[in-house]
Structure formats: C-alpha cells, structure tokens
C-alpha positions as CSV (number, residue, x, y, z in Angstrom):
1,V,-40.7,-0.3,-76.3
2,Q,-41.7,-3.0,-73.9
3,M,-43.4,-6.3,-75.0
4,V,-45.7,-8.3,-72.7
5,E,-47.0,-11.7,-73.8
6,S,-50.1,-13.4,-72.5
7,G,-52.4,-16.3,-73.4
8,G,-50.1,-19.2,-72.6
9,G,-51.3,-22.2,-70.6
10,L,-51.8,-25.9,-70.4
11,V,-53.9,-27.5,-73.2
12,Q,-54.4,-31.0,-74.5
13,A,-53.1,-32.1,-77.8
14,G,-55.4,-31.0,-80.6
15,G,-56.5,-27.9,-78.6
16,S,-56.0,-24.2,-79.4
17,L,-54.4,-21.2,-77.7
18,R,-54.2,-17.6,-78.7
19,L,-51.1,-15.7,-77.7
20,S,-51.1,-11.9,-77.5
21,C,-48.2,-9.5,-77.2
22,A,-48.9,-5.9,-76.1
23,A,-46.3,-3.3,-77.0
24,S,-46.0,-0.3,-74.8
25,G,-44.9,1.9,-77.6
26,S,-45.8,2.4,-81.2
27,M,-45.2,-0.7,-83.5
28,F,-45.5,1.4,-86.6
29,S,-41.7,1.9,-86.7
30,I,-41.0,-1.8,-86.3
31,N,-40.9,-3.6,-89.6
32,V,-40.6,-7.2,-88.7
33,M,-42.3,-8.7,-85.6
34,G,-42.2,-12.3,-84.7
35,W,-42.9,-15.1,-82.3
36,Y,-40.1,-17.4,-81.1
37,R,-40.2,-20.4,-78.9
38,R,-37.7,-22.2,-76.7
39,A,-38.6,-25.9,-76.2
40,P,-37.1,-27.8,-73.3
41,G,-33.5,-28.6,-74.0
42,K,-33.5,-26.7,-77.3
43,Q,-32.4,-23.4,-78.7
44,R,-34.8,-20.6,-79.3
45,E,-36.3,-20.9,-82.8
46,L,-38.4,-18.6,-85.0
47,V,-42.0,-19.8,-85.2
48,A,-43.6,-17.1,-87.3
49,A,-42.9,-13.5,-88.4
50,I,-44.8,-10.7,-90.1
51,D,-43.5,-7.5,-91.6
52,S,-45.2,-4.1,-92.1
53,G,-46.3,-5.1,-95.6
54,A,-48.0,-8.2,-94.1
55,D,-45.6,-10.7,-95.7
56,I,-45.5,-13.7,-93.4
57,Y,-43.1,-16.5,-92.6
58,Y,-43.9,-19.7,-90.8
59,A,-41.6,-22.5,-89.7
60,D,-42.4,-25.7,-91.5
61,S,-43.4,-27.3,-88.2
62,V,-46.3,-24.9,-87.7
63,K,-47.5,-24.2,-91.2
64,G,-51.3,-24.7,-91.6
65,R,-51.8,-24.7,-87.8
66,F,-50.6,-21.3,-86.6
67,T,-51.6,-17.9,-87.7
68,I,-49.7,-14.7,-86.9
69,S,-51.2,-11.3,-87.1
70,R,-50.6,-7.7,-86.0
71,D,-52.7,-4.7,-85.2
72,N,-50.5,-1.6,-85.4
73,A,-53.3,0.7,-84.3
74,K,-53.6,-1.3,-81.0
75,N,-49.9,-2.1,-80.8
76,M,-50.7,-5.8,-80.6
77,L,-49.1,-8.9,-82.1
78,Y,-51.0,-12.2,-82.0
79,L,-50.4,-15.9,-82.6
80,Q,-53.4,-18.2,-83.1
81,M,-52.3,-21.8,-82.5
82,N,-54.6,-24.6,-83.5
83,S,-54.2,-28.4,-83.6
84,L,-51.5,-28.1,-80.9
85,K,-49.0,-30.9,-80.5
86,P,-46.9,-31.9,-77.5
87,E,-43.8,-30.8,-79.5
88,D,-45.2,-27.2,-79.5
89,T,-44.5,-27.1,-75.8
90,G,-42.1,-24.3,-74.8
91,V,-41.8,-20.7,-73.8
92,Y,-43.0,-18.4,-76.5
93,Y,-41.5,-14.9,-76.9
94,C,-42.6,-12.0,-79.0
95,N,-40.0,-9.9,-80.7
96,G,-39.8,-6.7,-82.6
97,D,-36.4,-5.2,-83.6
98,T,-34.3,-5.4,-80.5
99,Y,-37.2,-5.7,-78.1
100,W,-38.3,-8.9,-76.4
101,G,-41.0,-10.0,-74.1
102,Q,-40.5,-12.0,-71.0
103,G,-42.1,-15.1,-72.5
104,T,-45.3,-17.1,-71.8
105,Q,-45.3,-20.8,-71.2
106,V,-47.3,-23.1,-73.5
107,T,-47.6,-26.7,-72.4
108,V,-49.4,-29.3,-74.6
109,S,-50.2,-32.6,-73.0
110,S,-50.5,-35.8,-75.0
C-alpha cells in the first residue's frame, strides 16, 4: 500500500486547509490510520487517529480545530484543519499500519 498526501500549503493564521491521503491499496485491512506532523526542530508527533470502528483520537493541541475522517470505499484519509495557528506549521504525514506517505508541508503565517 502506498500513501500519497496532498492539500498542504501556505495559509494565514486563522485559516483552514484540508489534507487528503490517497492509498493505492485497500484500507479495509488497516485498523488504525492517522496523521502525524513534524514541526521544525521537533520530533514527529501524532496529531489525530481513527480506527475502523470510527473511534477517534486527537492531540490536545488540535482538539476542537481539526477533524479526521476516512472513506474506506475510496481508500482516502482526510484531515480538516480549521483555525490554524503558526505552531501547526510542519510536515504532515499520513500513516496506516507500517505504511507512510512522503509528507505534505503546511505553513501557517502569523
């Protein structure tokens, strides 16, 4: 399974972006899928995750602002990001099982 992220870019603080992750194979066999980010000078951290039963986890820093969703029929994972802050800047990666995307850059200007 290959993962390809899209939807990153440059946005002003308070703006929104929607990240998408397209999986080349079936996502039905992958229980937990998630979005990670690596901020400049920091380690990669889990931002949000969703399992096949639609249980969802959010990091405290993004609760109430980000929404994760998945569409197994389309083999897609999404991350809707609202009220973006400069500290949300980083490279965002989608992950499922042992599969990772190449990352998409999100830059939030103040």
